[in-house]
C-alpha positions as CSV (number, residue, x, y, z in Angstrom):
1,M,4.2,68.0,20.7
2,R,1.1,70.1,19.9
3,Q,0.0,67.7,17.3
4,V,0.1,64.8,19.8
5,K,-2.0,66.8,22.3
6,L,-4.5,67.7,19.7
7,H,-4.7,64.0,18.6
8,V,-5.2,62.8,22.1
9,R,-8.0,65.5,22.7
10,I,-9.8,64.5,19.7
11,S,-9.6,60.8,20.5
12,L,-10.9,61.5,24.0
13,S,-13.7,63.7,22.7
14,I,-14.8,60.9,20.4
15,L,-14.6,58.3,23.1
16,V,-16.7,60.5,25.5
17,F,-19.3,61.1,22.7
18,C,-19.6,57.3,22.1
19,F,-20.2,56.6,25.8
20,A,-22.7,59.3,26.1
21,F,-24.6,58.0,22.9
22,A,-24.6,54.5,24.2
23,A,-26.0,55.6,27.6
24,I,-28.7,57.7,26.0
25,S,-29.7,54.9,23.6
26,N,-30.0,52.3,26.4
27,A,-32.0,54.6,28.6
28,T,-34.6,55.3,25.8
29,K,-35.2,51.6,24.9
30,K,-38.4,51.4,22.9
31,P,-41.0,49.3,24.5
32,P,-42.5,46.4,22.6
33,L,-45.5,47.1,20.4
34,K,-47.6,44.3,22.1
35,P,-47.3,42.7,25.5
36,I,-44.6,40.0,25.8
37,N,-46.0,36.6,27.1
38,I,-43.6,35.7,29.9
39,N,-44.5,32.0,29.5
40,T,-43.2,31.8,25.8
41,A,-40.7,34.7,25.4
42,N,-37.1,34.0,24.8
43,F,-34.0,35.8,26.0
44,E,-34.1,38.6,23.5
45,E,-38.0,39.1,23.6
46,L,-37.8,39.5,27.4
47,Q,-35.1,42.3,27.1
48,Q,-37.5,44.4,24.9
49,V,-39.4,45.2,28.0
50,P,-38.2,48.3,29.7
51,G,-36.8,47.3,33.1
52,I,-35.7,43.8,31.9
53,G,-32.0,43.5,31.0
54,P,-29.9,40.5,30.4
55,A,-29.6,39.4,34.1
56,T,-33.2,39.7,34.8
57,A,-34.2,37.9,31.5
58,E,-32.0,35.0,32.6
59,K,-33.6,34.9,36.0
60,I,-37.1,34.8,34.4
61,L,-36.1,32.0,32.1
62,Q,-34.5,30.0,34.9
63,M,-37.5,30.4,37.2
64,R,-39.8,29.2,34.3
65,K,-37.6,26.2,33.6
66,S,-37.5,25.3,37.3
67,Y,-41.0,25.9,38.4
68,G,-43.1,25.8,35.2
69,T,-45.4,28.4,33.7
70,F,-46.3,31.5,35.5
71,K,-49.9,31.9,36.6
72,S,-49.8,35.8,36.7
73,V,-47.4,38.6,36.2
74,D,-47.2,39.0,39.9
75,D,-45.3,35.7,40.1
76,L,-42.3,37.8,39.0
77,L,-42.1,39.4,42.4
78,S,-40.5,36.1,43.7
79,I,-37.4,37.0,41.6
80,K,-34.6,38.7,43.3
81,G,-34.3,42.2,42.0
82,I,-38.0,42.6,41.0
83,G,-39.9,44.5,43.5
84,K,-43.4,46.1,43.5
85,K,-42.3,49.4,41.9
86,R,-40.2,47.9,39.1
87,L,-43.0,45.4,38.4
88,E,-45.7,48.2,38.1
89,K,-43.5,49.9,35.5
90,M,-43.2,46.7,33.5
91,R,-46.7,45.4,33.9
92,K,-48.2,47.0,30.9
93,Y,-45.7,45.3,28.7
94,L,-46.1,41.9,30.1
95,T,-48.9,39.3,29.8
96,V,-49.4,35.6,31.0
97,S,-51.1,32.8,29.0
98,K,-50.7,29.1,28.8
99,S,-47.5,28.0,27.1
100,A,-48.0,25.7,24.1
101,A,-45.5,23.2,25.6
102,S,-45.7,23.4,29.4
103,N,-42.6,22.5,31.3
104,K,-44.6,20.6,34.0
105,V,-46.7,17.4,33.6
106,P,-50.4,18.3,34.0
107,R,-52.0,17.1,37.2
108,P,-55.3,15.3,37.3
109,P,-58.2,17.2,38.7
110,A,-58.8,16.8,42.4
111,S,-62.2,15.1,41.7
112,V,-60.6,12.1,39.9
113,S,-59.7,9.3,42.3
114,A,-56.6,7.1,42.1
115,P,-56.9,3.8,40.4
116,K,-57.8,0.9,42.7
117,K,-55.1,-1.5,43.5
118,T,-55.6,-5.2,43.0
119,D,-54.2,-8.0,44.9
120,P,-51.1,-9.3,43.3
121,A,-52.3,-13.0,43.8
122,G,-55.3,-12.2,41.8
123,A,-57.7,-13.0,44.8
124,A,-60.7,-10.9,45.2
125,P,-61.2,-9.1,48.5
126,P,-63.5,-10.8,50.9
127,S,-67.0,-9.6,50.7
128,A,-69.5,-9.1,53.6
129,E,-71.7,-11.8,52.3
130,S,-69.1,-14.6,52.7
131,E,-68.4,-13.8,56.3
132,E,-70.2,-15.9,58.9
133,P,-72.3,-14.1,61.4
134,P,-70.9,-14.1,64.9
135,N,-72.6,-16.3,67.4
């Protein structure tokens, strides 16, 4: 009976030690050596940033897939669970630059006009010269 109690105590002690070590190692995640580009980072790279776990990394990737590249790190504020305080803690580990392969089709500049439509019959539009002056 004593031997069983001793075995249970040792097993529980080892289990508690393992949980404590896991909690400490998670809490002291080493930040990345250089900032992570949120427009090109994959799931694992995003999780290197303190404050980004699996759920947040997935939300960032989903937003990037749905809406295209991020214009600034502040765009992360639109993700549920990332507030101003949390973003400020993560900001120094994040960067934004253009993705090599953007998810969205580039839009033409505003100064470019749309191509002119032609008459399907091929007829030229009437010009002011061919009109007869009113009497």
